[in-house]
N, C-alpha and C positions, 0 to 999 in steps of 0.2 A: 321686508326683504322680498325682492322679486322672486317669483317661482322659476325654478330651473327647468329648462327643456332638455330632453335627451338629444344628444348628437347622433341620431340613428345612422345616417349614411356613413359617417366617418368610422363609427364603431363597427359597423358591419364590414367595412373594408378591412379593418384591423383584424377582426375575428377570422375572416376568410384567409387573410395572409398568414396567420399563425398556424394554419392547418397543414402547411407543407414545409419541407426542409430537405435541401440537398447541397450540392457544391457548385462553385463557379470560379472563373478565373478571368482576369483582365490583363491580357498581354497582346503584343503586336505579332506580326508574322515571324519575327525573329525570337519570340519568347520573352521580350522585354516589356515590362509594364509601362503603359503610356497614358497620357492625358490628351485625348483627341481634341483638337481645335482649341486647346487652352481653356476649356470650359471651367476647369477648376484652378486656373492660374498656377500650374505647376504641381498641383496635388495629384498624386498617383495612387490608385487603388490596386491592391494585389492580395489574393488569398493565399498564395503559396509562400507564406512567411513563417519563419520559426517563432514560437512564443518563448520569450526570454525575459528575465527580470533585469531591469536597468533603472538608473536614477535619472530622471529627466528634470532639467531646469524649469522652475515654475514660471519665471518671467525673464525674458532676455531680448536683446536687440538682434534681429536677424542680420547676419554678416553679409549674406549674398544679395539681399534686396537692394535695388537701386534707390528706392525711397526709404526714408527712416521709418522702420516698422518694428514696433514692440510686439512680441508674441507672448500671450498668456497660454501656456500649454495645458494639457489635461491634468498634469501634476499641479500646476498653479490653480486650476479650478477646484482642486481638492484641498487647498490650504485653509479654506474657511467653509462655512456652511454652504455658501454659494447656491442658495435655493433658486435664485434666478439671476439673469444677466446683470441686473442693477447691483447685486451684491458681489460681483466678480472682479471689481476694480480696486478693492481696498489696498492691494499691494502695488498699485500703480499711481505715481504722481502725475502721469500724463493726463489721466481722466479723473475728474472729481465728480462724485455723485451726491446729490442732495434731494430733499423733498421739495415739491412744487408748492405745498401748503401743509397745514396741520390737520386737514380734514380728510382728503381723498386717498392718501397713501401713494399718490403719483410720484414717481421718481424722475429726476432729470440729470443728465450728465453735462459736464463742461469739458471741452477740449480746446486748448489754446486760449483759455479764458472766456470762451463764448458758449452760449447755450447749445445743447446737443442737437437742436434743430438745424444747425449749420454743419453738422457732421453727417455724412452719408452712411447709413446703416445698410450693410449688405448681408444677405444670406447666401453664402457660397456664390458670391458675385451677382446676386439679384437684388436690386434696390427694395428695401422693406422699411417698415415703420414710418410711413409717410402720411401726412395729414391726420385724419382721425385716429390712426393707429399709433401715433407718436407719444401721446401723454402717458399711456400705460404699457407701451410696447416693451420696455425693458423688463417689466414684470411677467411678460408672456413668453420669455425664452428661458426654460429651465436650465440651470447651469450644468446639470448632469446629462442633458441632451447633447452637449457640445464636446467637441474634440479639441478645439483650440479657438482662440480669438486673436486676430491680427489688427493692431492699431497703427495705421499709417498716417503720419502727420503731414499736413500741407496739401497743396493742390496735386492730386495724383492723376491717374490715367483718365482720358476722355472717353474711354470705351463704354462706361456705364452711366454717361451723362456728366453734368458739371454741377450737381447739387452739393458736391463735397467741397465746401468752402474752407473748413478748417482741417478736413481729413476724412478718412474712411475707417470704419470698424467692420471688419469682415468676420462672419461667424462660420466656422466649419463644424457641421453636425456629425454625429456618429454615422458611419458609412454602411451601406447595404452589404459590403464585402468584409466587414469585420468578422473576426473569428470568435464572436460572442453571441451564441444563440439566445442567451438570456442575461440581462443585467437588471438588478433591482436596487434602488436607493430609497431609503426612508430616513426622515429626520423629524425631530420634535424640539421645539424651543420652549423656554420657560414662560413666554407670553402666550402659550397654547397654540402657536402657529405650527401646523403640521404640513409635511411635504412628502409626496410619494411619486417616484419616477420609475418607469419600466421601459426598457429598450430590448428589442430582439432583432438581431441580424440573421437573415435566413437565406441560404443559397439554394436555388431551385433549378439545378441542371447547369450545364456549362455556360449558359448565356444569360440567365436571369438571377437577380438577387434583390432582396428587399429589406428594409429596416422599418420596424413599427415602434413608435414612440408614444408613451402615455404619461400623463401628469395629472395629479389632483392636489390641491393645496387649499388651506383655509385656516381661520382661527375660530376656536370654540368659544372664547370669551373676549371681552373688551375691558380695558382698564383706564382709569383716570388717576394716575399716580400723582400728578401735579395739582389735582383738585381744582381745576379751572372750569369744570362742568362739561368738558368735551373729551371724547374718547381719544386716547393717545394714538391708537392705531384703528383703522376702520375694521368692522366685521367684513369678512370676505370669503368667497368660495369660488374656486376656479377649476374648470375642467379643460383639458388641452390634449388633443390627440393628433398624430401625424403619421403618414405612411409614405415612404420614399422608395422608388424603384430604380433599378439600373438594368438596362439590356445592353449586352456587348455582343455584337455580331461577329461572325468569323472573319468578315472582311474589314473589321476595324471600326465600323460604325457604332457610335455610342448613343443611347437614348436614355435620358434620365427624366423622370417625372414624379410628381407627388401631390398629395393633398394634405391640408391641415384644417382643423376646425377647433374653435375656441369659444368658451363662454365664461365670463367673469362678472360676478355681482359683488358690490361692496357698498356698505352703508357706514357713514362717519358722522362726526359732529356730536350732538347731544343725544343721549339715550332716549328712545321713544319717538324719534322723528318719524312722521308719516306725511309723505308728500301730498297725499290726497286730502288731508284735513288741515294742513298748515295754513295759518293766516297771519298777516301782519297786524291785524286789528287787535286792540287790547280789549279782552272780554271784561264784563262787569265785575267778575270775581277777582280780576287782577292776575290770574294764572295764565301765562302765555304758553302757546304750543312750543315744544322743543324744536330747535333749529338744527338742520343737518343736511347731509348730502346722500343721495341714492343714485347709484350709477350701475347700469347694465351694459356691458360690452359683449358683442357677438361678432365673430368673423369667420369667413371661409376663404381658403387660399388654394390655388392650384397652379402648378408650373410645369413647363416642358423645356427640355434642353436636348438638342440633337447636334451631334458632331460627326462630320463626314470627312474622312481623309481623302484627298484627291491624288496623292502619290503614295507609293508603297512605304516610303520612309516617313510619311506624315509631315513632310516639310511644307506642304500646301494643304489647307483644309478650309472648310466652311462650317459655320455653326449658327444655329438659331436658338435664341433664348426667349421664351414667352412666359409671362406671369400675369395672373389675374387675382385680385383681392377685393372682397367686399367686407366693409366694416360698418357696423351699426352701433351707435353709442346713444343711449337714452340716459340723460343725466339731469338731476334735479338738485337745486341748492336753495333751501328755504322755499320762497315763492317763485324763484327763477327756474326756468327749464331750458335746456339746450338739447335738442333732438337732432342728431345728424346721421346721415348715411353717405357712404362714399364707395363708388365703383372705381377701381384703379386697374389700368391695363398697361403693361410694359412689354415691348417687343424689340429685339436687337438681332440684326442679321449681320454677320461679319465674315470677312475673308482674310485669312492669314497666310503669309508666304515667308518662309525662312529661306532666303536666297542662299546663304551659307552661314558659317559660324559667326560672321561679323555683321551681317545685314539681315534685318527682318522688318516686315511692315504689315500693318493691319488696316483694312478699310472696312467701313460698315455704315449702315443706316439704322436708326433707332427712333422710337417714339414712345412718349408717355401720355396717357390720357386719363384724366380724373373727372368724374361726374359727382358733384357735391350737392346734396340736398340738406339744408340747414333750417331749422326753426328755432328762433331765439325769442323767448318771452322773459323779459327782465323786469321784475317788480321789486324795488327796494324803497326804503323810506326817503321821503323828500326828493323824489325824482320822478319824472313822467314815465309812464309805462311804455316799454318798447316791445312791440310784437310784430315780427316779420318772418315771412318764409323766404329763404334765399336759395336760389338754384344757380349754380355756377359750373361752367365747364372750363377746366384748365388743361391746356394741351400744348405739347411741343413736339416737333419732328426735326430730326437732325441728321447730318451727314458728317462723318469724321474720318480722320486718317491719323495713324501713329507709326512713326519710324523709330526703330531701335538699332543702335550701332554698338557693337562690342569690339574692343581692342584687347582681346584676351581677358585676363582678370584685372587688368590695370584700369581700364576706362570703359564706362558705359554712358551712353546718352539716349534719352527718349524724348522725342519731339512730337507733340500732338496738337492737332488743330481741329476744332469742332465748330460747325455752323448750325444754329438752331433757329427755327421759326416758332415764335410763341404767339398763341392765338390772340393775346391781349396786348402784346408789346412789339410784335414784328420780329425782324431778323437780328440775331446777335452772334458775334464771333467770340470764341473762347480758346485762346492759345494756352498751352501748358508745356513746360520744359522740366526735365529731371536729368541731373548729372551725377555720376558717381566716379570717383577717382581714388585709386589706391597706389600711391607712389612706392610704398613698400608693403609687405604682407601684413604688417602690424597696424597700419594706419588706413582708415577708410574715411574719405571726405564725400559728403553729399550736399547737393543744393537742388531746390525745386521751387517753382513758382507758376502762377497762372490765375486765371479768372474763374469765379464761381457765380452761379445764378440759381435762384430758387424762388418759387411763389410762396409768399408768406400766408399763413392762416392765423391772424392775430389772436383770436380767442383760444383756439386749440393749442397753438404754440405756447400760450401763457395761461394754461387752464386754472392756475391759482387765482386769477382775477375773479372767478365765480365765487370764491370763498371769502368774499368781502361784502360789505353793505354799501360800497361806493358806486356812484353812477358812472357809466361809460360815456366818454366823449370822443369825437373824432372819427377815424376811419377803421373802427374795429370790425366793420362788416365788409371791408374791401380786401383785395388780394394784390399786394404790391409785388412786383418782381424785384427782389433784393439782389444787389450787385456788389461784389467784393473781389479784391485781389489779395492773394496770400503769397508771401515769399519767405524763404528761410533756408536753413542748412543745418548740417550735423557733422561733427567730428568725433570719430570713435577710434580710440587707441587701445589695442590689445596688448596687455602687459605680460612680460615674461616671468611671472611667478604665480604661485598658488598651486593647488593640487590638481587643477584641470586647465584646459585651454580656454575656459570661459571667464577669464579675468580681463576686464576692460574698464576704461574710463571714457565717458561719452558726454559731449556738450551739444545742446541744441539752441537755436534761436529762430523764432518765427514771428512774422508780423502780418496781421490781417487788417486791411483798410477798406472801409465801405464807401462806395459812391452813392448807394441807395440802400436804405434800411428802414424797417418799421420800428419806431421808438415807442416803448410802453412806459409812460411817465406817470409816476405816483406823486410827484412833487409840485407840479405846475399849478394845479387847481385843487383847492381844499376839498377833501372828501370826494375826490373824483379820480378816475384813471383815464388819462388822455392818450390816445393813439394818434400818431402823426408820422409822416415820412421825414427822412433825414433832409432831403432836398437841399443839397449843397453844404449841409453841416458836416462836422467831423465826427468820426467814430472809428476807433482803432484799438488794437491790442498788441502789445509786445510780450512775448512769452520766452522765458529763459529756463533751461533745465539742465541739470547735471546728474548723471547716473554713474554709479560705481558698483561693480560686482566682483566678488572673489570667493574662491574656495580655500580658506586658510589651511585646511587639511581635509583628508578624504571624508566624504559624506557630510560635510558642514559647509553651508553656503551663507554668505553675507551679502545682502543687496541694500544699497542706500540710494536714495533719490531726493533731489531738492528742486523745486520749481518755483519761479517768481513770475508774477503776471502784473503788467502795467496796463490797465484797461481804462480808456477815456471815451466819453461821449459828450456831444453838445446837446444840452437840454434847453427847452424854451425857458427864457427868463433867468437862466443860470450860467449859460455859456459852457465852455469845455470843463467838465468835472470828471472825477473818478466814477466809474460805473457803480451804482449802488448794489449791495448784496453780492459782490464778487470778491471772493477771497484772494488776497494778493500773494499768498505763498502756501506751499505745502511741502512737508518733508516726510519721507517714509524710510523706516529701517525694518528689514525683514531678515530673520534668522531662521534657518532650517537645518536640523540635524537628524540624521537617520542612523540607526544601528546597522550592524552587519545584515545583509540580505533584506534590508528595509523592513525588518519586523516591527520596529518602533519608529515612528516619525514624529518629530516635535517641531511645531511652527510657532513663531512669535513675531508679531507685527506691531510696531509702534509708529504713530504718525502725529505730526504737529500741524495744525491748521491755522493759517494766518487770519488776520482781521480783515474786515471789509467795511466800507462806508455804509451807514444805515440811511434809510429814508428820513427826510426831515421830520415827519410826524412821529418818529421813534426817538428823537433826541431828548424829549422831555419825560420819557418813561422812567419810572422809579420803582424801587421795591417797597416793602411794607414800612421800612424805616426812613423812607424819603431819599435814599441814595440813588443817584442816577445810574441806570443800567448801562448806558453807552456814553462813557466819558469821552470827550473829544469827538463824539459822533461816530464812534467805531465799535465794532464787536470785539470781544476779547479773543486772544490767541488761546487755543485749547488743544489738549492732547487726547489721543484715543489709543487704546491697547486691545490687542486681539491675541488669543492663545488657543492652540488646538493640539491635541495628542491623538495619534492614530496607531492602532495595533492591527497588524496585518496577519491574517491566518490564510490558509489555503483556500482561495476563492472568496474570502470574506474580509472586509475591512470594517473595524469598529472604531468610531471616533467620538470624542467629547471636546467641547470647546466653549469659549466665552467671548463675547463681543462687548465693546465699550466698557472695559474693565475699570476705567477711571470713573465711571458713573457720571460722566459729564452730560448735562442736558441744558438746552436752551431754556431760559426762564421766560415766562409770560409770552408764550407763543401766540396767544389770542389777544389782540389789541383792540381797544375801543372804549367807549363810555361804559361805566359800570352802573349796575342797578343797585337797589337797596340791599341785595344779598351779597354785594361785593364782587359779583361776577360780571364779566363783560356781557353787554346786551347785544345780541346778534342782530337786532332790529335797528340799531343806531347806524347813522350814515358813516360813522368813523370805524365801524367794525371791520377788522382785517385779520384773517387767519393765514395770509399768504406771505407774511414777512418772516420767512424762515431762513436761517443761516447755519444752524447747528443741529445736532442730534435731538430727536424728539423722545427717544426711549433711553432708559438707563442701562444698567448691566443686564445682559441676556446670556443665558447659558443654553447649550443645546447638546443633543446626542443623536447619533445616527449610525447607519451601517450602509455598506456597499457590497452587494453580492454579485459575483461574476461567474457565469458558467461558460467555460471555454469549450470550443468545439474539439472533438476528438475524432481522429480518422478511424 
């Protein structure tokens, strides 16, 4: 395991910030809380708020948003262990989360049936988790750092770029102006994974406030419950610290800035793997070195937001958003090494004018610049050695405009147009349109569509390919500008029954169609992974979803969701086929009941996960008795159950829970030729630990606490 270095600068900032505490207020000239220049997309901070006990819906569709937006609230983030962002979507059928492979612990999401690389991740409207940050980025956002998550489906605003092909997931963190000088959350799971989070919001006079966020997590032990010779979960240790500041001037100017530093080390595969001594050669004594992965990620991030009102009522304003991120990933897989560094810069300057209640427009310019340094050394059996240093600059600069028209609460239209110059592909136009119509108060109709563009990073976007013995073929070291159009709509009907106004039935349909895409093909060449461009071929997904929420009686909520996905792609030598390893359906039932004053909270979640087409090389896999694992070439349908009970005391919540209570696990997650000991030989060209479609771990139980110290006047 790599040695851990201290994050001295970030920790010093946090210690200094903890030394002061006062009060602040965010209001305009009339004493009304505002969000200058729309920096937080309608989110308003205010300290002069009464503290009260209420019951917040965990998951709900926002009624006021023009685009179909599912909100996972702070209450929703407490329904499960939610140690990190990857574990925060189990109550949502919109987002499916799975493992990239059985070795690294990397998690990936799917939205509208496509990989999470096509979903734009935003941290309070700043693009994040791009490039080298994406494989493990979901694990680097502690759930208890968050205030809410907003999942917007389809082609959304052009203001933050057009990398949002299937949608956007925006993360709202705990605010500097929160009335919580101290929050501590700790949890431990039965697999020895431990998680500790600390947050402190401090007010420092009438103009300054800050929030300090700390996180440490890791597992003490590793297990091999399925006895395949590989650890079920990698050993890991993560340190994560952030400091966010808000300055609110008397004249209405807002300045927000912050820093974050992270280090994460993880080692998976077979026990005893040492990247320095590992060799493919068979020694004379016949005892081979253990195969595994060793990954060290380090990153530093800084951002600045400035909002300046140009009029007293803030109807005109300008804003500047700037972000810098450096990501270093040193990763080793057997004899293969991938060493990457990425400098990323994002800048957005915009002018907003709210002419009147009906008309509003935004104009702006923005740019994204990525400097990539990659060293790939690939050594596997029966394949030539690949050893190259790759240095790539990926840049785009764009100008955009967005016009919003409101006809009261009845109708809203947002029309956006963006033109971007890409340093490798020239100039591209990206139009987007969003419509919202409410013929009566109980019915909301939405439609949106537009173009999305992003530079692919074939190896990082598909990090599971390193956990194989297969050789790489094709354009795996190139960066294609992927191009897609997404169209869809939503109908939400608010029903006149239940114990609250939050009873609704919702139906969605979205289609994404690619005109250019990088295809990662496991099936065209035996024991090889081929990367090639779509180049006129077909690739599309159709996604249907139905949601129903009701409170049958006070303090009891029932939420049901069902999603069906039809995903097709044209593969070399096969034509148009169902996309492999893509689940075709998911259903979720969530029940939550709380006693009077929320002293006890009971959460139960059940989900059913549909089948997917397996790779051709998996069709002949059989168990010990010779029975085929994947009859008809498909994975089985499987259920998952989650349960949590929370007891709330004054300032302290204590909770216990269980995950995957059905104890369902994917069998034979490690594929390939077997040795004399009956275990898969990781030196074989057929070795593959990336063919993952289901849970890797069985039943897990956990216990934790949340301590909140409220500010007193």
